[in-house]
C-alpha positions in Angstrom: 35.0 89.3 -98.6 32.2 87.6 -96.6 33.2 85.1 -94.0 32.4 81.5 -94.7 29.5 80.1 -92.6 30.8 77.0 -90.8 27.9 74.6 -90.4 26.5 71.3 -91.4 25.3 71.3 -95.0 23.2 68.3 -96.2 23.9 66.9 -99.6 21.7 68.2 -102.4 20.3 65.7 -104.7 20.5 66.6 -108.4 19.0 64.8 -111.4 17.8 65.4 -114.8 14.3 64.0 -115.5 12.6 64.5 -118.9 14.9 67.4 -119.8 14.3 69.2 -116.5 16.6 69.7 -113.5 15.5 68.2 -110.2 17.0 69.3 -106.8 16.2 68.2 -103.3 17.4 67.8 -99.7 17.3 64.5 -97.8 13.9 63.9 -96.3 12.1 66.6 -98.3 10.4 66.7 -101.7 12.3 67.6 -104.8 11.7 70.8 -106.9 12.2 71.1 -110.6 13.2 73.8 -113.0 13.9 74.0 -116.7 17.5 75.1 -115.9 19.9 74.5 -113.0 19.3 78.2 -112.0 15.5 77.8 -112.1 15.7 74.6 -110.0 18.1 76.3 -107.5 15.7 79.3 -107.2 12.8 76.8 -106.6 14.8 75.0 -103.9 15.6 78.3 -102.1 11.9 79.2 -102.2 10.8 75.8 -101.0 13.4 75.7 -98.1 12.4 79.2 -97.1 8.8 78.2 -97.1 9.6 75.2 -94.8 11.8 77.3 -92.6 9.2 79.9 -92.1 6.6 77.3 -91.3 9.0 75.6 -88.9 10.0 78.8 -87.1 6.4 80.1 -86.8 4.9 76.9 -85.5 3.2 76.1 -88.8 4.8 72.6 -88.6 3.9 70.7 -85.5 6.3 68.7 -83.4 8.4 66.4 -85.4 8.7 62.8 -84.4 11.3 60.2 -85.0 9.1 58.9 -87.8 9.5 62.1 -89.7 11.4 61.5 -92.9 13.9 64.3 -92.3 17.1 63.9 -90.3 17.2 66.2 -87.2 20.4 67.7 -88.5 18.6 68.7 -91.7 15.8 70.2 -89.7 18.4 72.2 -87.7 20.0 73.3 -91.0 16.6 74.6 -92.3 16.0 76.4 -89.0 19.4 78.1 -89.4 18.5 79.1 -93.0 15.4 80.8 -91.6 17.4 82.6 -89.0 20.0 83.6 -91.6 17.3 84.9 -94.0 15.4 86.8 -91.2 18.7 88.5 -90.2 19.0 89.7 -93.9 21.4 87.1 -95.1 21.1 85.3 -98.4 19.9 81.7 -97.9 21.9 80.6 -100.9 25.0 81.1 -98.7 23.9 78.2 -96.5 22.4 76.1 -99.2 25.1 76.3 -101.8 28.0 78.0 -100.1 29.2 81.6 -100.5 30.0 82.7 -104.0 33.7 83.4 -104.2 33.1 85.8 -107.1 30.5 87.9 -105.3 31.7 91.4 -104.4 
């Protein structure tokens, strides 16, 4: 059984808008999908995109005026590290699946 990853995990916003599921992290734009799974997949892709940009210098220095909490930025950085090491980013975003083999 995989070990739980002990770290800060920001709350995920969830809403239904016009029959679509909307997910987001504090300080970042929301993503949408026709189902919860589609929205979750879109959130993973978006967070990985931001993590890669952050880790490769594609995002400049962040100031205190940035909308994202520094703890959330650190969380996204760790998602990038986790994914680069071959881990599933969903483990950090949503928690490990207790049903996974």
